[in-house]
C-alpha positions in Angstrom: -8.9 -13.1 -28.7 -11.6 -11.8 -26.3 -11.1 -13.5 -23.0 -13.7 -13.1 -20.2 -12.9 -13.7 -16.5 -16.4 -14.3 -15.4 -18.2 -15.6 -12.3 -21.6 -14.9 -10.8 -20.2 -15.3 -7.3 -18.4 -12.3 -5.9 -15.1 -12.3 -4.1 -13.5 -15.1 -6.1 -10.6 -12.9 -7.4 -11.8 -12.1 -10.9 -10.3 -8.7 -11.1 -6.9 -9.8 -9.7 -6.7 -12.6 -12.3 -7.8 -10.4 -15.1 -5.3 -7.6 -14.3 -2.4 -10.0 -13.8 -3.1 -12.0 -17.0 -3.3 -8.6 -18.8 0.1 -7.7 -17.3 1.6 -11.0 -18.3 0.3 -10.8 -21.9 1.5 -7.2 -22.2 5.0 -8.1 -20.9 5.1 -10.7 -23.7 4.6 -8.0 -26.3 0.8 -8.5 -27.0 -1.4 -5.4 -27.5 -3.8 -5.8 -24.5 -7.0 -4.1 -23.6 -8.7 -4.6 -20.2 -12.4 -4.0 -20.1 -14.0 -3.3 -16.7 -17.6 -4.6 -17.2 -18.3 -4.5 -13.4 -20.3 -1.5 -12.1 -18.1 -1.5 -9.0 -15.2 -0.5 -11.3 -12.4 -2.2 -9.4 -10.1 -2.4 -12.4 -10.7 1.2 -13.1 -9.8 2.1 -9.5 -6.7 0.0 -9.8 -5.7 1.9 -12.9 -6.3 5.3 -11.2 -3.8 4.6 -8.4 -1.1 3.5 -10.7 1.9 5.8 -11.0 3.9 4.0 -13.6 3.3 4.2 -17.3 0.4 1.8 -18.1 1.2 -1.6 -19.4 -2.2 -1.7 -21.0 -5.3 0.6 -21.2 -8.3 0.0 -19.0 -11.8 1.1 -20.1 -15.2 0.8 -18.3 -18.0 -0.8 -20.2 -20.6 -2.2 -17.7 -23.2 -2.4 -20.4 -25.8 -5.0 -21.5 -24.8 -4.0 -25.1 -21.1 -4.9 -24.5 -21.3 -7.8 -27.0 -22.4 -5.4 -29.7 -20.0 -2.6 -29.0 -16.8 -4.4 -28.0 -15.8 -6.2 -31.2 -15.2 -2.9 -33.0 -12.9 -1.8 -30.2 -11.2 -5.1 -29.7 -10.0 -5.4 -33.3 -7.2 -3.0 -32.5 -5.8 -5.3 -29.9 -4.3 -8.8 -29.8 -6.0 -9.8 -26.6 -9.0 -8.1 -24.9 -9.8 -9.2 -21.3 -13.2 -8.6 -19.8 -13.4 -8.4 -16.0 -17.1 -9.3 -15.6 -19.8 -8.3 -13.1 -21.1 -10.7 -10.5 -24.8 -11.4 -10.0 -26.0 -9.0 -12.7 -27.4 -11.5 -15.3 -28.0 -9.0 -18.2 -24.4 -7.8 -17.9 -23.1 -11.3 -17.6 -25.0 -12.5 -20.7 -23.6 -9.7 -22.8 -20.1 -10.3 -21.6 -20.4 -14.0 -22.4 -21.6 -13.3 -25.9 -18.7 -11.0 -26.5 -16.1 -13.7 -25.6 -14.1 -16.3 -27.6 -12.9 -17.9 -24.4 -14.1 -17.7 -20.7 -12.2 -18.4 -17.6 -14.3 -19.2 -14.5 -12.3 -18.6 -11.2 -13.4 -20.8 -8.3 -12.1 -21.3 -4.9 -11.3 -24.9 -3.8 -14.3 -25.9 -1.8 -17.4 -27.8 -2.8 -19.6 -24.8 -1.8 -17.8 -22.5 -4.2 -18.0 -25.1 -7.0 -21.7 -25.6 -6.5 -22.2 -21.8 -6.7 -20.9 -22.0 -10.3 -24.2 -23.4 -11.5 -25.6 -20.0 -12.5 -22.6 -18.9 -14.6 -22.4 -22.4 -16.3 -26.1 -22.0 -17.1 -25.6 -18.6 -18.7 -22.6 -19.8 -20.8 -24.5 -22.9 -21.9 -27.4 -20.7 -22.9 -25.1 -18.4 -24.9 -23.5 -21.4 -26.7 -26.9 -22.1 -28.3 -26.3 -18.8 -30.2 -22.4 -19.0 -30.4 -21.3 -22.6 -30.2 -17.6 -21.5 -30.6 -17.5 -20.0 -27.1 -15.0 -22.0 -25.0 -15.0 -22.1 -21.2 -12.9 -23.6 -18.4 -12.5 -23.4 -14.7 -9.4 -22.4 -12.8 -8.8 -23.0 -9.1 -7.9 -19.7 -7.4 -6.7 -18.9 -3.9 -5.5 -22.4 -3.2 -3.7 -22.6 0.1 0.0 -23.3 -0.4 1.2 -26.8 0.4 -2.2 -28.3 0.5 -4.0 -30.6 -1.9 -7.3 -29.5 -3.5 -10.1 -31.0 -1.5 -11.2 -34.3 -3.1 -14.9 -33.3 -2.7 -14.2 -30.1 -4.5 -12.6 -31.9 -7.5 -15.6 -34.4 -7.6 -18.0 -31.4 -7.8 -16.5 -30.3 -11.1 -17.7 -33.5 -12.7 -21.2 -32.2 -12.7 -20.3 -29.4 -15.1 -19.6 -29.5 -18.9 -16.4 -27.4 -18.8 -12.9 -28.6 -18.0 -10.8 -27.8 -15.0 -7.4 -26.4 -15.9 -4.3 -28.1 -14.5 -2.8 -24.7 -13.6 -3.9 -23.4 -10.2 -3.4 -20.1 -8.5 -2.3 -20.0 -4.9 -3.3 -17.5 -2.2 -0.4 -15.0 -2.2 0.1 -11.8 -0.2 2.2 -10.4 -3.0 -0.9 -10.2 -5.3 -2.7 -7.9 -2.9 0.4 -5.8 -2.3 1.0 -5.2 -6.0 -2.7 -4.4 -6.6 -2.7 -1.7 -3.9 0.0 0.1 -6.0 -1.8 -0.2 -9.3 0.7 -2.8 -10.4 0.7 -6.5 -11.4 2.7 -9.3 -9.9 4.8 -9.6 -13.1 6.0 -6.1 -12.4 6.6 -6.2 -8.6 7.9 -9.8 -8.3 8.5 -11.1 -11.9 10.5 -14.2 -10.7 8.2 -15.1 -7.8 6.1 -18.3 -7.6 2.9 -16.1 -8.0 4.2 -14.6 -11.2 5.1 -18.0 -12.6 1.6 -19.2 -11.9 0.2 -16.3 -13.9 2.8 -17.0 -16.7 1.7 -20.6 -16.8 -2.0 -19.7 -17.0 -1.4 -17.1 -19.7 0.6 -19.6 -21.8 -2.2 -22.2 -21.4 -4.9 -19.8 -22.5 -2.9 -18.4 -25.5 -1.9 -21.9 -26.6 -5.6 -23.1 -26.5 -6.5 -20.1 -28.6 -3.8 -20.8 -31.2 -4.8 -24.4 -31.4 -8.5 -23.5 -32.0 -7.5 -21.1 -34.8 -5.4 -23.7 -36.6 -7.8 -26.6 -36.1 
């Protein structure tokens, strides 16, 4: 599986989600590769500050030819996760075409949901060439003990992709683990934050298994 964590809007937590999903999959015994396709190189920076033995390799490929080059590399791994670039359409298009499945992080406000129109348009365009590409939204940085705004939920109805039932809450532990080059499944494996990541990883891997057996 090649999974893209993609969003044209910056600051939505793509890298944090990509790294922590990779950590969860790796802890479950999958051979995982994380591809930093963002010119800012946040995932590579995370990897460089890590002092422990890596759970998974991180490589940089912010290239508009990613979809052509990545399959040959990804075949040696069970799961490859792409941390995509915001706002750079040619990089986003290539990342989308490389993916089997796309996760679109969005913060729980109508304004953030409306900003998803550009990435939805790019995915829909790519599906003309690769109809098998799947995509779904995930709410990220939900404030604990609050309901997702009704207007935000309504806004998703305008898009052709589903909203996952699993949500990710704003947690200080995520930032603290990232600062050490670690994932939440390493620093706090029994925490609510880690269990949200486990749930999301299970949901994504289950969907992939179902599509393969359909």
